[in-house]
C-alpha positions in Angstrom: 5.3 18.0 -8.0 8.0 15.5 -8.4 8.2 11.8 -7.1 6.9 11.2 -3.6 9.6 11.2 -0.9 10.4 8.1 1.0 12.8 9.4 3.6 13.3 6.4 5.9 12.7 3.1 4.4 14.7 1.5 7.2 12.0 2.5 9.6 9.4 0.5 7.5 11.5 -2.5 7.7 12.1 -2.1 11.6 8.3 -1.7 12.1 7.5 -4.8 10.0 10.0 -6.7 12.1 8.4 -5.4 15.3 5.0 -6.6 14.1 6.3 -10.2 13.2 8.0 -10.3 16.6 4.6 -9.7 18.2 2.3 -12.8 18.4 -1.3 -11.9 17.5 -3.5 -15.0 17.3 -7.2 -14.3 16.4 -8.9 -12.5 19.4 -5.4 -11.9 20.8 -4.4 -8.9 18.6 -4.3 -6.3 21.5 -0.6 -5.8 21.5 -0.2 -5.6 17.8 -3.2 -3.2 17.7 -1.4 -0.9 20.2 1.8 -1.0 18.1 -0.2 -0.1 14.8 -1.9 2.7 16.4 1.2 4.1 18.0 3.1 3.9 14.7 0.2 5.7 12.9 0.4 8.5 15.3 4.2 8.6 15.0 4.3 8.9 11.2 1.6 11.7 11.1 -1.8 10.2 10.5 -4.4 12.8 11.0 -6.7 10.7 13.1 -6.3 7.2 14.7 -8.8 5.4 16.7 -9.8 1.9 17.8 -13.4 0.8 17.4 -15.5 -1.3 19.6 -14.4 -4.6 18.1 -10.7 -3.6 18.3 -10.1 -2.7 14.7 -7.4 0.0 14.3 -8.4 2.7 11.9 -6.0 5.5 10.8 -7.0 8.3 8.5 -4.9 10.7 6.3 -6.9 13.4 4.5 -9.3 16.1 4.6 -12.1 14.3 6.5 -14.4 14.6 3.6 -14.9 13.5 0.0 -14.1 10.1 -1.4 -12.7 7.3 0.9 -10.1 4.7 0.0 -9.5 1.8 2.4 -6.3 -0.1 2.7 -7.4 -3.3 4.4 -5.1 -5.6 6.4 -5.7 -8.2 9.2 -3.6 -8.0 12.4 -4.2 -11.6 13.4 -2.2 -14.6 12.2 -2.6 -18.3 12.4 -0.6 -20.3 15.0 2.9 -21.6 14.4 2.1 -25.2 14.9 5.2 -27.2 16.1 8.0 -24.7 16.6 10.6 -27.5 15.9 9.3 -27.5 12.3 10.7 -24.1 11.7 14.2 -23.4 10.7 14.0 -20.0 12.3 12.2 -18.6 15.3 8.7 -17.9 14.0 8.6 -14.8 16.1 12.2 -13.8 15.5 11.6 -11.4 12.7 15.1 -12.5 11.2 16.4 -10.8 8.0 18.6 -12.9 5.8 19.8 -11.9 2.4 17.1 -9.2 2.1 14.2 -11.4 3.2 12.2 -11.0 6.4 11.1 -14.4 7.9 8.4 -15.2 10.5 4.8 -15.8 11.1 2.8 -13.0 9.5 5.6 -11.7 7.3 3.6 -12.4 4.2 0.1 -12.9 5.7 0.1 -10.0 6.3 2.0 -7.9 8.7 4.5 -6.9 5.9 1.6 -5.3 3.9 0.2 -3.6 7.1 3.6 -2.0 7.7 3.8 -0.9 4.1 0.4 0.7 4.3 1.3 2.7 7.4 4.5 3.9 5.7 2.5 4.9 2.7 0.9 7.3 5.0 4.4 8.6 6.1 5.4 9.1 2.4 2.3 11.2 1.9 3.0 13.2 5.1 6.8 13.6 4.3 5.9 14.7 0.7 3.6 17.4 1.9 0.6 15.9 0.1 -2.9 17.1 1.0 -5.3 14.6 -0.3 -8.6 15.6 -1.9 -10.3 12.8 0.0 -9.4 10.4 2.8 -7.0 7.4 3.0 -7.9 4.9 5.7 -5.5 2.3 6.8 -7.6 -0.4 8.5 -6.0 -3.1 10.7 -8.7 -5.6 11.4 -9.2 -8.5 13.9 -10.3 -12.1 13.4 -9.9 -12.3 9.7 -8.2 -15.7 9.8 -11.2 -17.6 11.4 -13.9 -15.3 9.7 -13.0 -13.2 6.8 -15.1 -10.1 6.3 -16.4 -10.1 9.8 -14.4 -7.1 11.0 -14.8 -4.9 7.8 -18.5 -5.6 8.0 -18.6 -4.2 11.5 -16.6 -1.1 10.4 -19.1 -0.4 7.6 -22.3 -1.6 9.2 -21.8 -0.8 12.9 -19.3 2.1 12.8 -20.9 3.7 9.7 -17.6 4.2 7.8 -18.1 3.1 4.2 -15.4 3.4 1.6 -15.7 4.1 -2.0 -12.8 1.7 -2.9 -10.9 -1.0 -1.1 -7.4 -2.4 -1.7 -6.7 -5.6 0.3 -3.0 -6.2 1.2 -3.0 -9.9 1.2 0.1 -11.3 -0.7 0.0 -11.0 -4.4 3.7 -10.8 -5.1 3.1 -7.2 -6.2 0.7 -8.2 -8.9 -3.1 -7.5 -8.7 -5.8 -9.9 -7.7 -9.4 -9.1 -8.7 -11.4 -11.8 -7.0 -11.5 -15.4 -5.6 -13.9 -18.2 -5.0 -16.5 -18.1 -2.2 -16.3 -20.3 1.0 -18.8 -22.1 3.1 -18.1 -24.2 6.2 -20.7 -26.9 6.6 -21.2 -29.3 9.5 -22.8 -32.7 8.9 -23.7 -34.6 12.1 -24.5 -38.3 11.7 -26.4 -40.1 14.5 -25.7 -43.7 15.3 -26.6 -45.9 18.3 -24.0 -46.7 20.9 -23.2 -50.1 22.2 -20.2 -52.1 23.5 -17.6 -52.5 20.8 -17.6 -56.4 21.4 -21.1 -56.6 20.0 -21.3 -54.0 17.3 -24.3 -55.7 15.7 -26.4 -54.2 18.5 -25.7 -50.7 17.6 -25.2 -48.3 14.7 -21.6 -47.1 14.2 -21.8 -43.4 13.4 -18.3 -43.4 11.9 -19.3 -46.0 9.4 -22.4 -44.1 8.5 -20.2 -40.9 8.1 -17.7 -42.8 6.0 -20.3 -43.5 3.2 -21.1 -39.8 3.2 -17.5 -38.9 2.8 -17.2 -41.1 -0.2 -20.4 -39.5 -1.6 -18.9 -36.0 -1.2 -15.7 -37.0 -2.9 -17.6 -38.2 -5.9 -19.8 -35.0 -5.8 -16.6 -32.8 -6.5 -16.3 -34.1 -10.1 -19.6 -32.5 -11.0 -18.9 -28.9 -9.8 -19.0 -25.9 -12.2 -16.0 -24.7 -14.0 -15.4 -20.9 -14.5 -12.9 -19.5 -17.0 -11.5 -17.1 -14.3 -12.1 -18.6 -10.9 -11.8 -22.2 -11.9 -13.7 -25.1 -10.5 -15.6 -25.4 -7.2 -14.2 -27.7 -4.6 -15.3 -29.7 -1.5 -13.0 -31.2 1.3 -13.8 -32.9 4.6 -11.3 -31.1 6.9 -12.2 -32.4 10.4 -13.9 -35.4 11.9 -15.1 -35.5 15.6 -17.1 -38.2 17.4 -18.9 -38.6 20.7 -18.4 -42.0 22.5 -18.5 -43.1 26.1 -15.2 -44.9 25.6 -12.9 -46.4 23.0 -14.5 -49.8 23.5 -17.9 -48.4 22.6 -19.4 -47.5 19.2 -19.8 -43.7 18.8 -23.4 -42.4 18.8 -22.6 -39.4 16.7 -20.0 -38.3 14.3 -19.6 -34.7 12.9 -17.9 -33.9 9.6 -16.6 -30.4 9.0 -16.7 -29.6 5.3 -14.9 -26.8 3.3 -16.8 -25.9 0.2 -15.4 -23.4 -2.3 -17.8 -21.7 -4.7 -16.9 -20.6 -8.1 -18.7 -18.1 -10.2 -22.5 -18.9 -10.4 -22.5 -21.3 -7.3 -24.5 -20.2 -4.3 -25.1 -21.4 -0.7 -28.5 -22.8 -1.8 -26.9 -24.8 -4.6 -24.2 -26.2 -2.3 -26.7 -27.1 0.4 -29.0 -28.9 -2.1 -26.0 -30.9 -3.5 -24.9 -32.2 -0.1 -28.5 -32.9 0.9 -28.8 -35.2 -2.2 -25.7 -37.1 -1.0 -27.1 -37.4 2.6 -30.5 -38.7 1.1 -28.7 -41.2 -1.2 -26.4 -42.6 1.5 -29.1 -43.0 4.0 -28.6 -42.9 7.8 -29.7 -40.2 10.1 -27.8 -36.9 9.4 -28.3 -33.2 9.7 -26.6 -30.5 7.7 -26.0 -26.9 8.8 -23.8 -23.9 7.9 -21.2 -23.5 10.8 -21.5 -20.4 13.0 -18.5 -18.3 14.2 -18.8 -17.1 17.7 -16.1 -15.5 19.8 -15.2 -12.3 21.8 -12.7 -9.8 20.5 -9.7 -8.8 22.5 -11.7 -5.7 23.6 -14.5 -7.8 25.0 -16.8 -7.2 22.1 -18.9 -10.4 21.3 -19.1 -11.3 17.6 -20.9 -13.9 15.5 -21.3 -14.7 11.8 -22.5 -17.5 9.5 -19.4 -19.1 7.9 -20.8 -18.5 4.4 -18.9 -16.2 2.0 -19.8 -15.5 -1.7 -17.3 -15.5 -4.6 -16.5 -12.0 -6.0 -14.8 -10.8 -9.2 -13.9 -7.2 -10.0 -14.2 -6.1 -13.6 -10.9 -5.6 -15.5 -12.1 -2.1 -16.6 -12.8 -0.9 -13.0 -11.1 2.4 -12.6 -9.5 1.3 -9.3 -7.9 -1.6 -11.0 -6.8 0.2 -14.1 -5.2 3.0 -11.9 -3.4 0.5 -9.8 -2.0 -1.2 -12.9 -0.8 2.2 -14.1 0.9 3.0 -10.9 2.7 -0.3 -10.8 4.0 0.0 -14.3 5.2 3.6 -13.6 6.8 2.9 -10.3 8.0 -0.6 -10.6 8.6 -0.9 -14.3 6.5 -3.9 -15.2 3.0 -4.6 -16.4 1.3 -6.4 -13.6 -0.4 -9.7 -14.0 -4.1 -9.5 -13.2 -5.1 -12.7 -11.4 -7.0 -14.2 -8.4 -6.3 -15.6 -5.0 -6.8 -19.3 -4.1 -7.6 -18.5 -0.6 -10.4 -16.2 0.8 -10.2 -12.6 2.0 -12.1 -9.6 3.3 -13.3 -9.1 -0.2 -16.1 -11.6 0.4 -17.7 -8.7 2.2 -16.5 -5.6 0.6 -17.1 -6.9 -3.0 -19.2 -9.8 -2.6 -21.8 -8.3 -0.2 -21.4 -4.6 0.0 -20.6 -4.2 -3.8 -17.7 -1.9 -3.2 -14.9 -1.9 -5.9 -12.1 -4.1 -4.5 -8.8 -5.3 -5.5 -5.8 -7.0 -4.0 -2.1 -5.9 -3.9 0.5 -6.8 -1.4 4.1 -7.8 -0.9 4.9 -11.5 -0.3 3.8 -14.6 -2.0 0.6 -16.4 -1.5 2.4 -19.8 -1.3 4.3 -18.8 1.8 1.1 -18.0 3.8 0.6 -20.4 6.9 3.9 -22.1 6.2 7.0 -22.7 8.3 9.0 -20.7 5.7 6.8 -17.6 5.8 8.7 -14.7 4.4 8.5 -11.4 2.5 11.4 -9.6 0.5 12.4 -6.3 2.0 12.5 -4.6 -1.4 9.0 -5.6 -2.0 7.9 -3.9 1.4 9.4 -0.7 0.1 7.9 -1.1 -3.3 4.5 -1.7 -1.9 4.7 1.3 0.4 5.5 3.5 -2.7 2.7 2.0 -4.7 0.1 2.4 -1.9 1.1 6.1 -1.6 0.9 6.9 -5.2 -2.4 5.2 -5.6 -3.9 7.2 -2.9 -2.8 10.4 -4.7 -4.2 9.3 -8.0 -7.5 8.0 -6.6 -8.3 10.8 -4.2 -6.4 13.7 -5.9 -4.8 16.6 -4.2 -6.2 19.8 -2.7 
């Protein structure tokens, strides 16, 4: 059989625009979920359903044999100050072959390409020897891995391979650092600010800890592939009866990135040593994510995610590289993401071979210039379709 048929690339672009034009903050993905399910039905997926958590799952294939997941999240971060944008963040504008707007790169463009990979397979008359699942997940932005964990552990749908569509600029990612969100709560003793000597200022106590954490970063491990671990205080909150009273508590929120060989236990021990050295009355814990999905389904998870690395000789990666070279005409760069993805669960916990491939550039994610090239959407759809054929075979 000759090359796979892509009969209507304009429909892919229109669908990507529609997704970008539909706001879908975390836990508010319902409208985009409905669009995604509708489009899957329209292009000919064999089965489409929405699970209890609100994840949209579409299948093309024989309903038996090997399973390949294309994983993409439906939610986006907010737009911040709309005045900071040169274009309407929900306008889905196309200029000079580029689609702009919140979610264009992260990652509604990839979701659209995944759905239209299904259309390519249907239009080409391909009957796969296994099953391709396109999975649109919820709440990835605040808690990566949460939704795909639900699909695998609660819905009982476990794939043999996973491709994550986060932006890679049509290159291949094979891992990234882990992530833990810690909370350090420092207790002080409140008093009137005019007589600070009568109390203990929790902010001052926390400030010493912050300096200690900054010094800690220079001693983190270095990995030849993932790089060095990191730590950053990202938010500070206090409790005080008024602005002319010393706060009696101060909470630090800490983002810790784990490189290869670093664990939650190691990270906890390092911060505990800082707390012990700096004195004061402080507690340390891993943050908990708790929320309710747009379907009303309650979810919770510890904000602790391991690093993961897929071997360069993994058949999924080797096959993807071959597809890219054959279809796009270049040898892809094999690299890593700076940010965190659903791979923390699929590869880091479940041990499922996982790689990343998607349109768009990582540097545009979460920015006021978020964008994706139209030609890259079409290229990604072709690659996703061909990879499914090579991994799952044909009947």
